[in-house]
mmCIF file of the N, C-alpha and C atoms, coordinates in Angstrom:
data_MODEL
# 
_entry.id   MODEL 
# 
loop_
_atom_site.group_PDB 
_atom_site.id 
_atom_site.type_symbol 
_atom_site.label_atom_id 
_atom_site.label_alt_id 
_atom_site.label_comp_id 
_atom_site.label_asym_id 
_atom_site.label_entity_id 
_atom_site.label_seq_id 
_atom_site.pdbx_PDB_ins_code 
_atom_site.Cartn_x 
_atom_site.Cartn_y 
_atom_site.Cartn_z 
_atom_site.occupancy 
_atom_site.B_iso_or_equiv 
_atom_site.pdbx_formal_charge 
_atom_site.auth_seq_id 
_atom_site.auth_comp_id 
_atom_site.auth_asym_id 
_atom_site.auth_atom_id 
_atom_site.pdbx_PDB_model_num 
ATOM 1   N N  . MET A 1 1  ? 0.851   -1.165 0.000   1.00 0.00 ? 1  MET A N  1 
ATOM 2   C CA . MET A 1 1  ? 0.000   0.000  0.000   1.00 0.00 ? 1  MET A CA 1 
ATOM 3   C C  . MET A 1 1  ? 0.894   1.224  0.000   1.00 0.00 ? 1  MET A C  1 
ATOM 4   N N  . PHE A 1 2  ? 0.617   2.132  -0.901  1.00 0.00 ? 2  PHE A N  1 
ATOM 5   C CA . PHE A 1 2  ? 1.377   3.373  -0.996  1.00 0.00 ? 2  PHE A CA 1 
ATOM 6   C C  . PHE A 1 2  ? 0.508   4.528  -0.515  1.00 0.00 ? 2  PHE A C  1 
ATOM 7   N N  . ILE A 1 3  ? 1.028   5.311  0.413   1.00 0.00 ? 3  ILE A N  1 
ATOM 8   C CA . ILE A 1 3  ? 0.322   6.475  0.931   1.00 0.00 ? 3  ILE A CA 1 
ATOM 9   C C  . ILE A 1 3  ? 0.881   7.698  0.207   1.00 0.00 ? 3  ILE A C  1 
ATOM 10  N N  . ASN A 1 4  ? 0.026   8.499  -0.422  1.00 0.00 ? 4  ASN A N  1 
ATOM 11  C CA . ASN A 1 4  ? 0.529   9.639  -1.191  1.00 0.00 ? 4  ASN A CA 1 
ATOM 12  C C  . ASN A 1 4  ? 0.202   10.987 -0.557  1.00 0.00 ? 4  ASN A C  1 
ATOM 13  N N  . ASP A 1 5  ? -0.376  10.992 0.637   1.00 0.00 ? 5  ASP A N  1 
ATOM 14  C CA . ASP A 1 5  ? -0.696  12.229 1.351   1.00 0.00 ? 5  ASP A CA 1 
ATOM 15  C C  . ASP A 1 5  ? -0.406  11.990 2.825   1.00 0.00 ? 5  ASP A C  1 
ATOM 16  N N  . ARG A 1 6  ? 0.594   12.662 3.375   1.00 0.00 ? 6  ARG A N  1 
ATOM 17  C CA . ARG A 1 6  ? 0.994   12.423 4.772   1.00 0.00 ? 6  ARG A CA 1 
ATOM 18  C C  . ARG A 1 6  ? -0.017  12.941 5.785   1.00 0.00 ? 6  ARG A C  1 
ATOM 19  N N  . ARG A 1 7  ? -0.849  13.870 5.408   1.00 0.00 ? 7  ARG A N  1 
ATOM 20  C CA . ARG A 1 7  ? -1.817  14.441 6.348   1.00 0.00 ? 7  ARG A CA 1 
ATOM 21  C C  . ARG A 1 7  ? -3.219  14.463 5.732   1.00 0.00 ? 7  ARG A C  1 
ATOM 22  N N  . PRO A 1 8  ? -3.775  13.290 5.461   1.00 0.00 ? 8  PRO A N  1 
ATOM 23  C CA . PRO A 1 8  ? -5.097  13.262 4.822   1.00 0.00 ? 8  PRO A CA 1 
ATOM 24  C C  . PRO A 1 8  ? -6.205  13.706 5.784   1.00 0.00 ? 8  PRO A C  1 
ATOM 25  N N  . ARG A 1 9  ? -7.069  14.530 5.297   1.00 0.00 ? 9  ARG A N  1 
ATOM 26  C CA . ARG A 1 9  ? -8.238  14.977 6.054   1.00 0.00 ? 9  ARG A CA 1 
ATOM 27  C C  . ARG A 1 9  ? -9.401  15.115 5.089   1.00 0.00 ? 9  ARG A C  1 
ATOM 28  N N  . ALA A 1 10 ? -10.597 14.861 5.554   1.00 0.00 ? 10 ALA A N  1 
ATOM 29  C CA . ALA A 1 10 ? -11.782 15.008 4.713   1.00 0.00 ? 10 ALA A CA 1 
ATOM 30  C C  . ALA A 1 10 ? -12.334 16.429 4.776   1.00 0.00 ? 10 ALA A C  1 
ATOM 31  N N  . ALA A 1 11 ? -12.021 17.140 5.879   1.00 0.00 ? 11 ALA A N  1 
ATOM 32  C CA . ALA A 1 11 ? -12.602 18.468 6.062   1.00 0.00 ? 11 ALA A CA 1 
ATOM 33  C C  . ALA A 1 11 ? -11.530 19.468 6.503   1.00 0.00 ? 11 ALA A C  1 
ATOM 34  N N  . ARG A 1 12 ? -11.799 20.721 6.215   1.00 0.00 ? 12 ARG A N  1 
ATOM 35  C CA . ARG A 1 12 ? -10.952 21.826 6.676   1.00 0.00 ? 12 ARG A CA 1 
ATOM 36  C C  . ARG A 1 12 ? -11.242 22.090 8.149   1.00 0.00 ? 12 ARG A C  1 
ATOM 37  N N  . PRO A 1 13 ? -10.412 22.897 8.823   1.00 0.00 ? 13 PRO A N  1 
ATOM 38  C CA . PRO A 1 13 ? -10.664 23.203 10.240  1.00 0.00 ? 13 PRO A CA 1 
ATOM 39  C C  . PRO A 1 13 ? -12.046 23.806 10.511  1.00 0.00 ? 13 PRO A C  1 
ATOM 40  N N  . ASP A 1 14 ? -12.615 24.515 9.512   1.00 0.00 ? 14 ASP A N  1 
ATOM 41  C CA . ASP A 1 14 ? -13.942 25.112 9.711   1.00 0.00 ? 14 ASP A CA 1 
ATOM 42  C C  . ASP A 1 14 ? -15.084 24.135 9.434   1.00 0.00 ? 14 ASP A C  1 
ATOM 43  N N  . GLY A 1 15 ? -14.740 22.886 9.074   1.00 0.00 ? 15 GLY A N  1 
ATOM 44  C CA . GLY A 1 15 ? -15.758 21.862 8.849   1.00 0.00 ? 15 GLY A CA 1 
ATOM 45  C C  . GLY A 1 15 ? -16.200 21.705 7.408   1.00 0.00 ? 15 GLY A C  1 
ATOM 46  N N  . THR A 1 16 ? -15.790 22.588 6.523   1.00 0.00 ? 16 THR A N  1 
ATOM 47  C CA . THR A 1 16 ? -16.165 22.455 5.119   1.00 0.00 ? 16 THR A CA 1 
ATOM 48  C C  . THR A 1 16 ? -15.316 21.380 4.451   1.00 0.00 ? 16 THR A C  1 
ATOM 49  N N  . PRO A 1 17 ? -15.863 20.710 3.450   1.00 0.00 ? 17 PRO A N  1 
ATOM 50  C CA . PRO A 1 17 ? -15.100 19.646 2.781   1.00 0.00 ? 17 PRO A CA 1 
ATOM 51  C C  . PRO A 1 17 ? -13.841 20.178 2.102   1.00 0.00 ? 17 PRO A C  1 
ATOM 52  N N  . GLN A 1 18 ? -12.793 19.373 2.127   1.00 0.00 ? 18 GLN A N  1 
ATOM 53  C CA . GLN A 1 18 ? -11.583 19.742 1.409   1.00 0.00 ? 18 GLN A CA 1 
ATOM 54  C C  . GLN A 1 18 ? -11.778 19.524 -0.084  1.00 0.00 ? 18 GLN A C  1 
ATOM 55  N N  . THR A 1 19 ? -10.986 20.260 -0.859  1.00 0.00 ? 19 THR A N  1 
ATOM 56  C CA . THR A 1 19 ? -10.976 20.090 -2.304  1.00 0.00 ? 19 THR A CA 1 
ATOM 57  C C  . THR A 1 19 ? -9.584  19.624 -2.710  1.00 0.00 ? 19 THR A C  1 
ATOM 58  N N  . GLU A 1 20 ? -9.376  19.397 -3.994  1.00 0.00 ? 20 GLU A N  1 
ATOM 59  C CA . GLU A 1 20 ? -8.060  18.972 -4.486  1.00 0.00 ? 20 GLU A CA 1 
ATOM 60  C C  . GLU A 1 20 ? -6.976  19.992 -4.137  1.00 0.00 ? 20 GLU A C  1 
ATOM 61  N N  . ASP A 1 21 ? -7.321  21.259 -4.044  1.00 0.00 ? 21 ASP A N  1 
ATOM 62  C CA . ASP A 1 21 ? -6.346  22.298 -3.722  1.00 0.00 ? 21 ASP A CA 1 
ATOM 63  C C  . ASP A 1 21 ? -5.816  22.197 -2.294  1.00 0.00 ? 21 ASP A C  1 
ATOM 64  N N  . ASP A 1 22 ? -6.527  21.484 -1.421  1.00 0.00 ? 22 ASP A N  1 
ATOM 65  C CA . ASP A 1 22 ? -6.132  21.357 -0.022  1.00 0.00 ? 22 ASP A CA 1 
ATOM 66  C C  . ASP A 1 22 ? -5.184  20.182 0.228   1.00 0.00 ? 22 ASP A C  1 
ATOM 67  N N  . TRP A 1 23 ? -4.962  19.343 -0.751  1.00 0.00 ? 23 TRP A N  1 
ATOM 68  C CA . TRP A 1 23 ? -4.180  18.122 -0.565  1.00 0.00 ? 23 TRP A CA 1 
ATOM 69  C C  . TRP A 1 23 ? -2.801  18.271 -1.195  1.00 0.00 ? 23 TRP A C  1 
ATOM 70  N N  . THR A 1 24 ? -1.814  17.695 -0.550  1.00 0.00 ? 24 THR A N  1 
ATOM 71  C CA . THR A 1 24 ? -0.453  17.685 -1.084  1.00 0.00 ? 24 THR A CA 1 
ATOM 72  C C  . THR A 1 24 ? -0.087  16.245 -1.390  1.00 0.00 ? 24 THR A C  1 
ATOM 73  N N  . MET A 1 25 ? -0.009  15.913 -2.656  1.00 0.00 ? 25 MET A N  1 
ATOM 74  C CA . MET A 1 25 ? 0.366   14.559 -3.058  1.00 0.00 ? 25 MET A CA 1 
ATOM 75  C C  . MET A 1 25 ? 1.880   14.460 -3.126  1.00 0.00 ? 25 MET A C  1 
ATOM 76  N N  . GLU A 1 26 ? 2.407   13.345 -2.641  1.00 0.00 ? 26 GLU A N  1 
ATOM 77  C CA . GLU A 1 26 ? 3.846   13.133 -2.627  1.00 0.00 ? 26 GLU A CA 1 
ATOM 78  C C  . GLU A 1 26 ? 4.208   11.930 -3.478  1.00 0.00 ? 26 GLU A C  1 
ATOM 79  N N  . ARG A 1 27 ? 5.275   12.058 -4.231  1.00 0.00 ? 27 ARG A N  1 
ATOM 80  C CA . ARG A 1 27 ? 5.738   10.994 -5.121  1.00 0.00 ? 27 ARG A CA 1 
ATOM 81  C C  . ARG A 1 27 ? 6.607   10.010 -4.346  1.00 0.00 ? 27 ARG A C  1 
ATOM 82  N N  . THR A 1 28 ? 6.405   8.736  -4.600  1.00 0.00 ? 28 THR A N  1 
ATOM 83  C CA . THR A 1 28 ? 7.243   7.677  -4.050  1.00 0.00 ? 28 THR A CA 1 
ATOM 84  C C  . THR A 1 28 ? 7.984   7.032  -5.212  1.00 0.00 ? 28 THR A C  1 
ATOM 85  N N  . VAL A 1 29 ? 9.283   6.794  -5.029  1.00 0.00 ? 29 VAL A N  1 
ATOM 86  C CA . VAL A 1 29 ? 10.108  6.207  -6.081  1.00 0.00 ? 29 VAL A CA 1 
ATOM 87  C C  . VAL A 1 29 ? 10.547  4.819  -5.629  1.00 0.00 ? 29 VAL A C  1 
ATOM 88  N N  . VAL A 1 30 ? 10.292  3.830  -6.476  1.00 0.00 ? 30 VAL A N  1 
ATOM 89  C CA . VAL A 1 30 ? 10.740  2.459  -6.224  1.00 0.00 ? 30 VAL A CA 1 
ATOM 90  C C  . VAL A 1 30 ? 11.738  2.126  -7.322  1.00 0.00 ? 30 VAL A C  1 
ATOM 91  N N  . ARG A 1 31 ? 12.982  1.910  -6.931  1.00 0.00 ? 31 ARG A N  1 
ATOM 92  C CA . ARG A 1 31 ? 14.048  1.657  -7.895  1.00 0.00 ? 31 ARG A CA 1 
ATOM 93  C C  . ARG A 1 31 ? 14.046  0.205  -8.381  1.00 0.00 ? 31 ARG A C  1 
ATOM 94  N N  . ARG A 1 32 ? 14.727  -0.007 -9.472  1.00 0.00 ? 32 ARG A N  1 
ATOM 95  C CA . ARG A 1 32 ? 14.811  -1.304 -10.151 1.00 0.00 ? 32 ARG A CA 1 
ATOM 96  C C  . ARG A 1 32 ? 15.237  -2.427 -9.195  1.00 0.00 ? 32 ARG A C  1 
ATOM 97  N N  . GLY A 1 33 ? 14.537  -3.538 -9.272  1.00 0.00 ? 33 GLY A N  1 
ATOM 98  C CA . GLY A 1 33 ? 14.899  -4.730 -8.526  1.00 0.00 ? 33 GLY A CA 1 
ATOM 99  C C  . GLY A 1 33 ? 14.453  -4.743 -7.080  1.00 0.00 ? 33 GLY A C  1 
ATOM 100 N N  . ALA A 1 34 ? 13.768  -3.691 -6.630  1.00 0.00 ? 34 ALA A N  1 
ATOM 101 C CA . ALA A 1 34 ? 13.281  -3.670 -5.247  1.00 0.00 ? 34 ALA A CA 1 
ATOM 102 C C  . ALA A 1 34 ? 12.155  -4.683 -5.087  1.00 0.00 ? 34 ALA A C  1 
ATOM 103 N N  . SER A 1 35 ? 12.040  -5.241 -3.901  1.00 0.00 ? 35 SER A N  1 
ATOM 104 C CA . SER A 1 35 ? 11.006  -6.228 -3.606  1.00 0.00 ? 35 SER A CA 1 
ATOM 105 C C  . SER A 1 35 ? 10.216  -5.759 -2.394  1.00 0.00 ? 35 SER A C  1 
ATOM 106 N N  . ILE A 1 36 ? 8.897   -5.703 -2.545  1.00 0.00 ? 36 ILE A N  1 
ATOM 107 C CA . ILE A 1 36 ? 8.024   -5.211 -1.483  1.00 0.00 ? 36 ILE A CA 1 
ATOM 108 C C  . ILE A 1 36 ? 7.100   -6.340 -1.050  1.00 0.00 ? 36 ILE A C  1 
ATOM 109 N N  . GLY A 1 37 ? 7.176   -6.710 0.226   1.00 0.00 ? 37 GLY A N  1 
ATOM 110 C CA . GLY A 1 37 ? 6.375   -7.807 0.764   1.00 0.00 ? 37 GLY A CA 1 
ATOM 111 C C  . GLY A 1 37 ? 4.900   -7.459 0.868   1.00 0.00 ? 37 GLY A C  1 
ATOM 112 N N  . THR A 1 38 ? 4.088   -8.487 0.942   1.00 0.00 ? 38 THR A N  1 
ATOM 113 C CA . THR A 1 38 ? 2.641   -8.352 1.045   1.00 0.00 ? 38 THR A CA 1 
ATOM 114 C C  . THR A 1 38 ? 2.244   -7.507 2.251   1.00 0.00 ? 38 THR A C  1 
ATOM 115 N N  . ASN A 1 39 ? 1.262   -6.643 2.056   1.00 0.00 ? 39 ASN A N  1 
ATOM 116 C CA . ASN A 1 39 ? 0.694   -5.786 3.100   1.00 0.00 ? 39 ASN A CA 1 
ATOM 117 C C  . ASN A 1 39 ? 1.668   -4.780 3.681   1.00 0.00 ? 39 ASN A C  1 
ATOM 118 N N  . ALA A 1 40 ? 2.750   -4.479 3.001   1.00 0.00 ? 40 ALA A N  1 
ATOM 119 C CA . ALA A 1 40 ? 3.645   -3.404 3.446   1.00 0.00 ? 40 ALA A CA 1 
ATOM 120 C C  . ALA A 1 40 ? 2.962   -2.070 3.165   1.00 0.00 ? 40 ALA A C  1 
ATOM 121 N N  . THR A 1 41 ? 3.187   -1.104 4.045   1.00 0.00 ? 41 THR A N  1 
ATOM 122 C CA . THR A 1 41 ? 2.671   0.251  3.871   1.00 0.00 ? 41 THR A CA 1 
ATOM 123 C C  . THR A 1 41 ? 3.858   1.181  3.722   1.00 0.00 ? 41 THR A C  1 
ATOM 124 N N  . ILE A 1 42 ? 3.860   1.971  2.652   1.00 0.00 ? 42 ILE A N  1 
ATOM 125 C CA . ILE A 1 42 ? 4.978   2.863  2.361   1.00 0.00 ? 42 ILE A CA 1 
ATOM 126 C C  . ILE A 1 42 ? 4.454   4.291  2.305   1.00 0.00 ? 42 ILE A C  1 
ATOM 127 N N  . LEU A 1 43 ? 4.964   5.140  3.203   1.00 0.00 ? 43 LEU A N  1 
ATOM 128 C CA . LEU A 1 43 ? 4.533   6.534  3.223   1.00 0.00 ? 43 LEU A CA 1 
ATOM 129 C C  . LEU A 1 43 ? 5.015   7.264  1.984   1.00 0.00 ? 43 LEU A C  1 
ATOM 130 N N  . GLY A 1 44 ? 4.369   8.364  1.658   1.00 0.00 ? 44 GLY A N  1 
ATOM 131 C CA . GLY A 1 44 ? 4.709   9.134  0.473   1.00 0.00 ? 44 GLY A CA 1 
ATOM 132 C C  . GLY A 1 44 ? 5.995   9.919  0.635   1.00 0.00 ? 44 GLY A C  1 
ATOM 133 N N  . GLY A 1 45 ? 6.577   10.285 -0.492  1.00 0.00 ? 45 GLY A N  1 
ATOM 134 C CA . GLY A 1 45 ? 7.771   11.104 -0.485  1.00 0.00 ? 45 GLY A CA 1 
ATOM 135 C C  . GLY A 1 45 ? 9.047   10.344 -0.204  1.00 0.00 ? 45 GLY A C  1 
ATOM 136 N N  . LEU A 1 46 ? 9.001   9.019  -0.238  1.00 0.00 ? 46 LEU A N  1 
ATOM 137 C CA . LEU A 1 46 ? 10.173  8.201  0.063   1.00 0.00 ? 46 LEU A CA 1 
ATOM 138 C C  . LEU A 1 46 ? 10.743  7.582  -1.195  1.00 0.00 ? 46 LEU A C  1 
ATOM 139 N N  . GLU A 1 47 ? 11.959  7.047  -1.056  1.00 0.00 ? 47 GLU A N  1 
ATOM 140 C CA . GLU A 1 47 ? 12.596  6.320  -2.145  1.00 0.00 ? 47 GLU A CA 1 
ATOM 141 C C  . GLU A 1 47 ? 13.000  4.945  -1.632  1.00 0.00 ? 47 GLU A C  1 
ATOM 142 N N  . ILE A 1 48 ? 12.614  3.923  -2.383  1.00 0.00 ? 48 ILE A N  1 
ATOM 143 C CA . ILE A 1 48 ? 13.022  2.553  -2.103  1.00 0.00 ? 48 ILE A CA 1 
ATOM 144 C C  . ILE A 1 48 ? 14.161  2.259  -3.065  1.00 0.00 ? 48 ILE A C  1 
ATOM 145 N N  . GLY A 1 49 ? 15.357  2.036  -2.528  1.00 0.00 ? 49 GLY A N  1 
ATOM 146 C CA . GLY A 1 49 ? 16.546  1.897  -3.345  1.00 0.00 ? 49 GLY A CA 1 
ATOM 147 C C  . GLY A 1 49 ? 16.580  0.632  -4.183  1.00 0.00 ? 49 GLY A C  1 
ATOM 148 N N  . GLU A 1 50 ? 17.473  0.648  -5.158  1.00 0.00 ? 50 GLU A N  1 
ATOM 149 C CA . GLU A 1 50 ? 17.656  -0.480 -6.060  1.00 0.00 ? 50 GLU A CA 1 
ATOM 150 C C  . GLU A 1 50 ? 17.978  -1.746 -5.253  1.00 0.00 ? 50 GLU A C  1 
ATOM 151 N N  . ARG A 1 51 ? 17.276  -2.839 -5.581  1.00 0.00 ? 51 ARG A N  1 
ATOM 152 C CA . ARG A 1 51 ? 17.458  -4.156 -4.957  1.00 0.00 ? 51 ARG A CA 1 
ATOM 153 C C  . ARG A 1 51 ? 17.215  -4.172 -3.452  1.00 0.00 ? 51 ARG A C  1 
ATOM 154 N N  . ALA A 1 52 ? 16.491  -3.191 -2.941  1.00 0.00 ? 52 ALA A N  1 
ATOM 155 C CA . ALA A 1 52 ? 16.101  -3.192 -1.530  1.00 0.00 ? 52 ALA A CA 1 
ATOM 156 C C  . ALA A 1 52 ? 14.969  -4.194 -1.337  1.00 0.00 ? 52 ALA A C  1 
ATOM 157 N N  . THR A 1 53 ? 14.819  -4.678 -0.106  1.00 0.00 ? 53 THR A N  1 
ATOM 158 C CA . THR A 1 53 ? 13.755  -5.619 0.229   1.00 0.00 ? 53 THR A CA 1 
ATOM 159 C C  . THR A 1 53 ? 12.973  -5.074 1.411   1.00 0.00 ? 53 THR A C  1 
ATOM 160 N N  . ILE A 1 54 ? 11.643  -5.040 1.268   1.00 0.00 ? 54 ILE A N  1 
ATOM 161 C CA . ILE A 1 54 ? 10.743  -4.587 2.324   1.00 0.00 ? 54 ILE A CA 1 
ATOM 162 C C  . ILE A 1 54 ? 10.002  -5.810 2.842   1.00 0.00 ? 54 ILE A C  1 
ATOM 163 N N  . GLY A 1 55 ? 10.094  -6.084 4.138   1.00 0.00 ? 55 GLY A N  1 
ATOM 164 C CA . GLY A 1 55 ? 9.429   -7.242 4.722   1.00 0.00 ? 55 GLY A CA 1 
ATOM 165 C C  . GLY A 1 55 ? 7.919   -7.112 4.700   1.00 0.00 ? 55 GLY A C  1 
ATOM 166 N N  . ALA A 1 56 ? 7.232   -8.240 4.608   1.00 0.00 ? 56 ALA A N  1 
ATOM 167 C CA . ALA A 1 56 ? 5.767   -8.263 4.598   1.00 0.00 ? 56 ALA A CA 1 
ATOM 168 C C  . ALA A 1 56 ? 5.225   -7.601 5.859   1.00 0.00 ? 56 ALA A C  1 
ATOM 169 N N  . GLY A 1 57 ? 4.199   -6.784 5.694   1.00 0.00 ? 57 GLY A N  1 
ATOM 170 C CA . GLY A 1 57 ? 3.540   -6.136 6.818   1.00 0.00 ? 57 GLY A CA 1 
ATOM 171 C C  . GLY A 1 57 ? 4.296   -4.952 7.395   1.00 0.00 ? 57 GLY A C  1 
ATOM 172 N N  . SER A 1 58 ? 5.414   -4.576 6.824   1.00 0.00 ? 58 SER A N  1 
ATOM 173 C CA . SER A 1 58 ? 6.217   -3.470 7.349   1.00 0.00 ? 58 SER A CA 1 
ATOM 174 C C  . SER A 1 58 ? 5.549   -2.131 7.090   1.00 0.00 ? 58 SER A C  1 
ATOM 175 N N  . VAL A 1 59 ? 5.867   -1.153 7.939   1.00 0.00 ? 59 VAL A N  1 
ATOM 176 C CA . VAL A 1 59 ? 5.417   0.220  7.742   1.00 0.00 ? 59 VAL A CA 1 
ATOM 177 C C  . VAL A 1 59 ? 6.681   1.050  7.509   1.00 0.00 ? 59 VAL A C  1 
ATOM 178 N N  . VAL A 1 60 ? 6.879   1.476  6.266   1.00 0.00 ? 60 VAL A N  1 
ATOM 179 C CA . VAL A 1 60 ? 8.100   2.172  5.877   1.00 0.00 ? 60 VAL A CA 1 
ATOM 180 C C  . VAL A 1 60 ? 7.880   3.672  6.036   1.00 0.00 ? 60 VAL A C  1 
ATOM 181 N N  . THR A 1 61 ? 8.620   4.277  6.974   1.00 0.00 ? 61 THR A N  1 
ATOM 182 C CA . THR A 1 61 ? 8.464   5.690  7.284   1.00 0.00 ? 61 THR A CA 1 
ATOM 183 C C  . THR A 1 61 ? 9.657   6.521  6.833   1.00 0.00 ? 61 THR A C  1 
ATOM 184 N N  . ARG A 1 62 ? 10.714  5.858  6.337   1.00 0.00 ? 62 ARG A N  1 
ATOM 185 C CA . ARG A 1 62 ? 11.920  6.541  5.854   1.00 0.00 ? 62 ARG A CA 1 
ATOM 186 C C  . ARG A 1 62 ? 12.369  5.899  4.552   1.00 0.00 ? 62 ARG A C  1 
ATOM 187 N N  . SER A 1 63 ? 13.122  6.637  3.759   1.00 0.00 ? 63 SER A N  1 
ATOM 188 C CA . SER A 1 63 ? 13.674  6.067  2.531   1.00 0.00 ? 63 SER A CA 1 
ATOM 189 C C  . SER A 1 63 ? 14.567  4.880  2.867   1.00 0.00 ? 63 SER A C  1 
ATOM 190 N N  . VAL A 1 64 ? 14.618  3.921  1.942   1.00 0.00 ? 64 VAL A N  1 
ATOM 191 C CA . VAL A 1 64 ? 15.388  2.688  2.142   1.00 0.00 ? 64 VAL A CA 1 
ATOM 192 C C  . VAL A 1 64 ? 16.575  2.715  1.179   1.00 0.00 ? 64 VAL A C  1 
ATOM 193 N N  . PRO A 1 65 ? 17.807  2.563  1.697   1.00 0.00 ? 65 PRO A N  1 
ATOM 194 C CA . PRO A 1 65 ? 18.968  2.617  0.809   1.00 0.00 ? 65 PRO A CA 1 
ATOM 195 C C  . PRO A 1 65 ? 19.053  1.409  -0.117  1.00 0.00 ? 65 PRO A C  1 
ATOM 196 N N  . PRO A 1 66 ? 19.788  1.542  -1.211  1.00 0.00 ? 66 PRO A N  1 
ATOM 197 C CA . PRO A 1 66 ? 19.969  0.417  -2.134  1.00 0.00 ? 66 PRO A CA 1 
ATOM 198 C C  . PRO A 1 66 ? 20.535  -0.808 -1.405  1.00 0.00 ? 66 PRO A C  1 
ATOM 199 N N  . GLY A 1 67 ? 19.963  -1.966 -1.712  1.00 0.00 ? 67 GLY A N  1 
ATOM 200 C CA . GLY A 1 67 ? 20.464  -3.219 -1.172  1.00 0.00 ? 67 GLY A CA 1 
ATOM 201 C C  . GLY A 1 67 ? 20.066  -3.525 0.255   1.00 0.00 ? 67 GLY A C  1 
ATOM 202 N N  . ALA A 1 68 ? 19.356  -2.629 0.911   1.00 0.00 ? 68 ALA A N  1 
ATOM 203 C CA . ALA A 1 68 ? 18.982  -2.848 2.309   1.00 0.00 ? 68 ALA A CA 1 
ATOM 204 C C  . ALA A 1 68 ? 17.762  -3.751 2.415   1.00 0.00 ? 68 ALA A C  1 
ATOM 205 N N  . THR A 1 69 ? 17.667  -4.451 3.535   1.00 0.00 ? 69 THR A N  1 
ATOM 206 C CA . THR A 1 69 ? 16.469  -5.209 3.888   1.00 0.00 ? 69 THR A CA 1 
ATOM 207 C C  . THR A 1 69 ? 15.907  -4.565 5.140   1.00 0.00 ? 69 THR A C  1 
ATOM 208 N N  . VAL A 1 70 ? 14.643  -4.161 5.079   1.00 0.00 ? 70 VAL A N  1 
ATOM 209 C CA . VAL A 1 70 ? 13.988  -3.542 6.228   1.00 0.00 ? 70 VAL A CA 1 
ATOM 210 C C  . VAL A 1 70 ? 12.723  -4.316 6.570   1.00 0.00 ? 70 VAL A C  1 
ATOM 211 N N  . ALA A 1 71 ? 12.354  -4.276 7.853   1.00 0.00 ? 71 ALA A N  1 
ATOM 212 C CA . ALA A 1 71 ? 11.137  -4.960 8.294   1.00 0.00 ? 71 ALA A CA 1 
ATOM 213 C C  . ALA A 1 71 ? 10.677  -4.348 9.610   1.00 0.00 ? 71 ALA A C  1 
ATOM 214 N N  . GLY A 1 72 ? 9.405   -4.521 9.907   1.00 0.00 ? 72 GLY A N  1 
ATOM 215 C CA . GLY A 1 72 ? 8.852   -4.094 11.186  1.00 0.00 ? 72 GLY A CA 1 
ATOM 216 C C  . GLY A 1 72 ? 7.973   -2.867 11.074  1.00 0.00 ? 72 GLY A C  1 
ATOM 217 N N  . ASN A 1 73 ? 7.517   -2.414 12.265  1.00 0.00 ? 73 ASN A N  1 
ATOM 218 C CA . ASN A 1 73 ? 6.654   -1.254 12.365  1.00 0.00 ? 73 ASN A CA 1 
ATOM 219 C C  . ASN A 1 73 ? 7.145   -0.384 13.516  1.00 0.00 ? 73 ASN A C  1 
ATOM 220 N N  . PRO A 1 74 ? 7.860   0.696  13.205  1.00 0.00 ? 74 PRO A N  1 
ATOM 221 C CA . PRO A 1 74 ? 8.262   1.131  11.867  1.00 0.00 ? 74 PRO A CA 1 
ATOM 222 C C  . PRO A 1 74 ? 9.385   0.252  11.326  1.00 0.00 ? 74 PRO A C  1 
ATOM 223 N N  . ALA A 1 75 ? 9.526   0.245  10.018  1.00 0.00 ? 75 ALA A N  1 
ATOM 224 C CA . ALA A 1 75 ? 10.550  -0.593 9.381   1.00 0.00 ? 75 ALA A CA 1 
ATOM 225 C C  . ALA A 1 75 ? 11.932  -0.119 9.788   1.00 0.00 ? 75 ALA A C  1 
ATOM 226 N N  . ARG A 1 76 ? 12.767  -1.086 10.141  1.00 0.00 ? 76 ARG A N  1 
ATOM 227 C CA . ARG A 1 76 ? 14.160  -0.821 10.501  1.00 0.00 ? 76 ARG A CA 1 
ATOM 228 C C  . ARG A 1 76 ? 15.060  -1.735 9.687   1.00 0.00 ? 76 ARG A C  1 
ATOM 229 N N  . MET A 1 77 ? 16.270  -1.255 9.427   1.00 0.00 ? 77 MET A N  1 
ATOM 230 C CA . MET A 1 77 ? 17.201  -2.055 8.629   1.00 0.00 ? 77 MET A CA 1 
ATOM 231 C C  . MET A 1 77 ? 17.618  -3.283 9.430   1.00 0.00 ? 77 MET A C  1 
ATOM 232 N N  . ILE A 1 78 ? 17.481  -4.437 8.779   1.00 0.00 ? 78 ILE A N  1 
ATOM 233 C CA . ILE A 1 78 ? 17.932  -5.675 9.425   1.00 0.00 ? 78 ILE A CA 1 
ATOM 234 C C  . ILE A 1 78 ? 19.113  -6.295 8.688   1.00 0.00 ? 78 ILE A C  1 
ATOM 235 N N  . LYS A 1 79 ? 19.363  -5.821 7.465   1.00 0.00 ? 79 LYS A N  1 
ATOM 236 C CA . LYS A 1 79 ? 20.490  -6.321 6.701   1.00 0.00 ? 79 LYS A CA 1 
ATOM 237 C C  . LYS A 1 79 ? 20.820  -5.318 5.605   1.00 0.00 ? 79 LYS A C  1 
ATOM 238 N N  . SER A 1 80 ? 22.093  -5.246 5.258   1.00 0.00 ? 80 SER A N  1 
ATOM 239 C CA . SER A 1 80 ? 22.517  -4.376 4.164   1.00 0.00 ? 80 SER A CA 1 
ATOM 240 C C  . SER A 1 80 ? 23.463  -5.142 3.280   1.00 0.00 ? 80 SER A C  1 
ATOM 241 N N  . ARG A 1 81 ? 23.358  -4.934 1.988   1.00 0.00 ? 81 ARG A N  1 
ATOM 242 C CA . ARG A 1 81 ? 24.250  -5.567 1.027   1.00 0.00 ? 81 ARG A CA 1 
ATOM 243 C C  . ARG A 1 81 ? 24.501  -4.608 -0.111  1.00 0.00 ? 81 ARG A C  1 
ATOM 244 N N  . GLU A 1 82 ? 25.493  -4.895 -0.889  1.00 0.00 ? 82 GLU A N  1 
ATOM 245 C CA . GLU A 1 82 ? 25.785  -4.066 -2.052  1.00 0.00 ? 82 GLU A CA 1 
ATOM 246 C C  . GLU A 1 82 ? 24.620  -4.166 -3.043  1.00 0.00 ? 82 GLU A C  1 
ATOM 247 N N  . PRO A 1 83 ? 24.234  -3.039 -3.662  1.00 0.00 ? 83 PRO A N  1 
ATOM 248 C CA . PRO A 1 83 ? 23.146  -3.080 -4.647  1.00 0.00 ? 83 PRO A CA 1 
ATOM 249 C C  . PRO A 1 83 ? 23.596  -3.855 -5.838  1.00 0.00 ? 83 PRO A C  1 
# 
């Protein structure tokens, strides 16, 4: 699952519905050869490096360097290798 808005809200502080102008969409980059496990959640504005591995069910809150293996909630590096 990719999250593209870090602060999603349905309404403005005054209670009126938000419009497209109120939302900030963030791009996520997944580099070649990266592997993302089932049910992983990746916040917007991050980069998943080349040949990185994301463990199933992980919540990725920071960019992942090339060749790294991350897992957990929040995801933490558990192994690093050359890309």
